[in-house]
Structure formats: C-alpha cells, structure tokens
VEXTORRO-961080 format. One line per 2 residues: number of its first residue (from 1); for each residue x, y, z of N, C-alpha, C, O, CB. Coordinates in pm, whole numbers, m for minus. Glycine has a CB too. Layout:
NUM) X/Y/Z/X/Y/Z/X/Y/Z/X/Y/Z/X/Y/Z | ...
This chain:
1) 141/355/2590/2/364/2549/m86/336/2671/m62/241/2746/m29/265/2433 | m187/418/2689/m276/404/2803/m375/291/2783/m408/254/2670/m349/534/2830
3) m422/236/2893/m525/131/2886/m650/191/2822/m694/299/2860/m558/73/3028 | m704/122/2728/m825/167/2660/m799/251/2537/m891/279/2460/m909/243/2754
5) m674/294/2517/m645/371/2397/m626/275/2280/m589/158/2297/m518/460/2417 | m652/325/2163/m643/242/2044/m515/279/1970/m492/397/1941/m768/261/1952
7) m433/181/1940/m310/205/1865/m329/169/1720/m427/105/1682/m194/125/1924 | m234/211/1641/m238/181/1497/m204/35/1475/m108/m16/1533/m141/273/1419
9) m281/m31/1391/m250/m168/1351/m254/m173/1199/m355/m139/1136/m349/m270/1414 | m143/m216/1142/m134/m225/996/m227/m333/944/m244/m438/1005/10/m254/953
11) m287/m306/830/m370/m405/762/m281/m493/676/m176/m448/629/m481/m336/675 | m320/m614/656/m245/m709/575/m336/m760/463/m394/m868/476/m192/m827/661
13) m348/m684/353/m441/m723/247/m410/m860/190/m501/m932/147/m438/m620/136 | m282/m898/189/m243/m1027/133/m297/m1145/213/m289/m1260/168/m92/m1037/125
15) m352/m1119/330/m408/m1226/412/m559/m1243/394/m619/m1332/454/m378/m1201/557 | m620/m1157/311/m764/m1170/289/m791/m1276/182/m708/m1299/94/m825/m1034/247
17) m905/m1338/190/m941/m1442/94/m949/m1388/m49/m899/m1451/m141/m1075/m1505/133 | m1010/m1271/m66/m1022/m1214/m201/m884/m1189/m261/m860/m1223/m377/m1103/m1084/m197
19) m793/m1131/m184/m659/m1105/m234/m591/m1235/m275/m528/m1241/m381/m575/m1032/m127 | m602/m1337/m193/m538/m1465/m222/m594/m1528/m349/m520/m1588/m427/m556/m1560/m104
21) m725/m1515/m369/m787/m1570/m490/m737/m1496/m614/m700/m1558/m714/m941/m1561/m481 | m737/m1363/m607/m692/m1284/m722/m544/m1311/m750/m505/m1331/m865/m715/m1133/m698
23) m462/m1311/m646/m319/m1333/m663/m290/m1470/m725/m199/m1484/m807/m247/m1321/m529 | m367/m1568/m686/m343/m1704/m735/m395/m1726/m876/m328/m1789/m957/m408/m1804/m643
25) m513/m1674/m907/m578/m1708/m1034/m568/m1603/m1143/m585/m1636/m1261/m721/m1736/m1008 | m540/m1478/m1110/m534/m1373/m1212/m426/m1401/m1318/m456/m1391/m1437/m506/m1239/m1145
27) m302/m1436/m1279/m201/m1462/m1383/m242/m1574/m1480/m218/m1563/m1600/m68/m1498/m1318 | m302/m1680/m1429/m345/m1791/m1515/m459/m1746/m1607/m467/m1790/m1722/m389/m1912/m1430
29) m546/m1661/m1556/m656/m1609/m1636/m602/m1525/m1752/m647/m1538/m1866/m752/m1525/m1549 | m505/m1438/m1723/m443/m1355/m1828/m374/m1444/m1930/m385/m1420/m2051/m342/m1255/m1766
31) m304/m1546/m1884/m237/m1640/m1976/m339/m1714/m2062/m317/m1733/m2181/m151/m1740/m1897 | m449/m1757/m2002/m556/m1826/m2076/m611/m1735/m2187/m633/m1780/m2299/m670/m1868/m1980
33) m633/m1609/m2154/m681/m1515/m2255/m578/m1499/m2368/m614/m1498/m2485/m711/m1378/m2192 | m450/m1487/m2330/m344/m1471/m2430/m337/m1592/m2524/m318/m1576/m2644/m207/m1451/m2361
35) m353/m1712/m2469/m354/m1834/m2550/m468/m1833/m2651/m458/m1893/m2758/m364/m1958/m2461 | m577/m1766/m2616/m692/m1756/m2705/m684/m1633/m2796/m776/m1604/m2871/m820/m1751/m2624
37) m569/m1560/m2787/m552/m1442/m2871/m629/m1321/m2822/m659/m1231/m2900/m592/m1472/m3010 | m661/m1319/m2696/m738/m1208/m2639/m660/m1148/m2523/m563/m1205/m2474/m880/m1256/m2592
39) m706/m1030/m2480/m648/m969/m2362/m751/m880/m2294/m849/m837/m2355/m522/m887/m2398 | m727/m854/m2168/m816/m766/m2094/m791/m622/m2138/m680/m588/m2178/m795/m781/m1941
41) m893/m537/m2130/m870/m394/m2159/m765/m338/m2062/m752/m385/m1949/m1004/m314/m2148 | m693/m238/m2106/m587/m178/m2026/m631/m133/m1889/m560/m154/m1790/m529/m63/m2098
43) m750/m71/m1880/m796/m21/m1749/m827/m136/m1653/m816/m119/m1532/m921/66/m1767 | m864/m251/m1705/m890/m368/m1619/m759/m424/m1568/m746/m457/m1450/m971/m477/m1695
45) m660/m436/m1657/m527/m482/m1613/m469/m389/m1508/m414/m434/m1407/m431/m492/m1734 | m481/m258/m1532/m431/m160/m1436/m501/m174/m1300/m437/m161/m1195/m449/m19/m1490
47) m631/m199/m1302/m705/m215/m1177/m659/m338/m1099/m643/m332/m977/m856/m224/m1205 | m638/m449/m1169/m589/m570/m1103/m447/m549/m1048/m418/m589/m935/m591/m688/m1200
49) m361/m488/m1128/m224/m464/m1084/m221/m372/m962/m146/m397/m867/m140/m404/m1198 | m302/m268/m964/m310/m176/m850/m363/m248/m727/m313/m228/m616/m400/m54/m883
51) m463/m333/m746/m520/m408/m633/m413/m497/m568/m405/m505/m445/m639/m494/m680 | m333/m563/m650/m232/m654/m596/m116/m580/m529/m40/m640/m453/m178/m742/m707
53) m100/m451/m556/4/m372/m491/m49/m290/m374/29/m242/m291/69/m279/m592 | m178/m275/m366/m241/m190/m266/m212/m237/m124/m235/m354/m90/m392/m185/m289
55) m163/m147/m42/m142/m177/100/m22/m264/130/m4/m307/244/m262/m243/152 | 61/m290/32/180/m375/51/302/m286/71/330/m200/m12/201/m471/m70
57) 375/m306/179/491/m223/211/596/m224/101/662/m123/76/553/m269/341 | 613/m338/35/717/m347/m68/686/m263/m192/771/m250/m280/734/m491/m109
59) 566/m206/m198/529/m121/m312/525/26/m274/472/107/m349/395/m164/m367 | 579/60/m160/589/199/m116/515/224/14/410/165/39/535/290/m223
61) 571/311/95/511/341/224/560/474/278/658/531/230/542/229/324 | 490/522/379/531/639/457/579/590/592/524/496/648/415/742/472
63) 682/653/643/726/626/780/673/742/864/714/857/846/886/611/793 | 581/712/955/519/814/1039/583/811/1177/609/703/1231/366/792/1049
65) 608/928/1233/670/937/1366/598/1041/1447/576/1153/1400/821/970/1355 | 561/1006/1569/498/1099/1661/608/1183/1726/702/1129/1784/413/1024/1769
67) 596/1315/1715/696/1405/1774/693/1402/1926/792/1441/1989/675/1546/1724 | 584/1359/1986/572/1357/2131/631/1230/2190/720/1236/2276/427/1370/2172
69) 583/1114/2146/627/987/2207/732/915/2122/789/815/2165/508/896/2229 | 758/965/2000/857/909/1908/822/769/1856/908/699/1802/991/903/1977
71) 697/730/1871/653/602/1813/657/614/1661/622/719/1606/507/562/1862 | 699/508/1593/705/508/1448/617/396/1392/607/288/1449/850/493/1400
73) 556/426/1280/473/326/1211/498/338/1062/527/447/1012/320/345/1244 | 486/228/993/494/227/847/352/223/794/272/139/835/579/106/794
75) 320/312/704/187/320/645/200/292/496/249/376/421/121/458/671 | 154/175/454/163/135/313/74/224/228/m35/264/270/124/m13/295
77) 121/255/106/38/331/13/m84/247/m24/m76/126/m40/117/371/m114 | m196/315/m37/m316/245/m84/m319/255/m237/m239/328/m296/m446/306/m21
79) m409/183/m299/m415/184/m445/m465/318/m498/m460/343/m618/m506/71/m496 | m514/405/m411/m562/536/m454/m456/643/m436/m480/760/m469/m687/573/m378
81) m339/606/m382/m231/701/m359/m107/647/m425/m64/536/m396/m207/727/m207 | m50/725/m514/73/680/m579/193/726/m498/184/823/m422/82/732/m724
83) 303/657/m515/426/693/m445/475/828/m497/481/849/m618/534/583/m461 | 510/916/m407/562/1046/m445/661/1090/m340/668/1033/m231/448/1149/m463
85) 736/1193/m372/835/1244/m278/798/1386/m240/745/1462/m321/977/1239/m339 | 825/1419/m117/795/1550/m64/880/1570/61/921/1471/123/644/1566/m34
87) 907/1693/99/981/1712/223/897/1667/342/774/1662/332/1024/1859/240 | 962/1635/457/885/1596/575/783/1704/609/809/1823/590/978/1569/695
89) 669/1664/659/566/1760/697/499/1716/825/503/1598/863/463/1777/585 | 435/1812/892/361/1781/1013/214/1772/976/163/1856/902/385/1888/1125
91) 147/1671/1028/5/1653/1000/m73/1757/1081/m49/1772/1200/m41/1509/1035 | m167/1829/1018/m242/1933/1087/m316/1880/1209/m376/1773/1204/m341/1998/991
93) m311/1955/1318/m387/1920/1438/m330/1803/1515/m400/1745/1597/m526/1890/1400 | m205/1767/1492/m148/1655/1565/0/1677/1585/59/1770/1529/m173/1522/1491
95) 59/1593/1666/202/1597/1687/274/1497/1598/395/1480/1609/235/1570/1833 | 201/1432/1510/260/1332/1422/320/1400/1300/262/1495/1247/155/1225/1379
97) 433/1353/1257/492/1407/1135/535/1293/1045/558/1181/1091/612/1500/1167 | 546/1322/920/594/1223/824/744/1248/813/788/1350/760/521/1235/682
99) 821/1153/866/966/1174/870/1034/1138/740/1140/1193/709/1027/1095/981 | 977/1049/664/1035/1018/534/931/952/447/835/890/495/1160/928/548
101) 951/966/317/864/899/222/951/808/139/1061/845/98/785/1000/133 | 902/690/115/979/594/38/897/554/m83/781/516/m70/1016/470/124
103) 958/562/m198/888/525/m320/892/375/m337/958/305/m260/950/594/m443 | 823/326/m435/820/182/m461/959/127/m491/984/8/m472/726/151/m577
105) 1050/213/m537/1184/167/m567/1271/155/m442/1380/98/m446/1249/261/m665 | 1221/209/m330/1294/198/m204/1384/316/m176/1451/318/m73/1375/74/m204
107) 1387/415/m264/1470/532/m237/1389/636/m161/1266/638/m169/1524/592/m368 | 1457/720/m88/1387/826/m14/1432/963/m55/1383/1062/m2/1406/809/134
C-alpha cells in the first residue's frame, strides 16, 4: 500500500456504546414485558435482532480478494443485506472480486 492511500478497515459495531446498551438491556426488557404478559410487535423484535447481527462476521460475510495485489478482506453483511449464495463475481470497474460468500451458517 502506498503512502497516503486509504486501506479498508472493518467496522466493529459491537464496540459502539449504542450497541453495547442494546445488547445488554434488550433481553431483560423483553423478559420484563413477557412477565407482564406483553410483547413487542414482530417488526420491532425483527429490527432489534437485525441490529444485533448487523456487521458481525459470525452472522455472515463476504471474502473479498483483489485480483491485482491478492489482498483479502472480510466484509460483514449489514442489516440491510441478507446472507445469500452466488457464484464468484468481479466488481464492475475494479480488479476486486468476491471469491466466496459465506452464509450465517458458515457454509459456502
């Protein structure tokens, strides 16, 4: 990598304050509601569950490889992209290709 060039740096959502608060208190909140005979609407539960999985490698990722320099990076799925399978492809206008896709189950 040349001086002054910007490389890819993975984000770590689990290190943000908001993520830590939700991860710590959401389960107790759901349990509190259940004890009172209530529950969150399905779309709210889905949003919280997606948020807690968003950007985490253990919930699915792409392995990206540059065809020129052979550098590899893992790109975690975001909460707006679900895990899916597809043959390897080359990204338009670049030498980068997706060498494999891994679903949340870990299979490729």
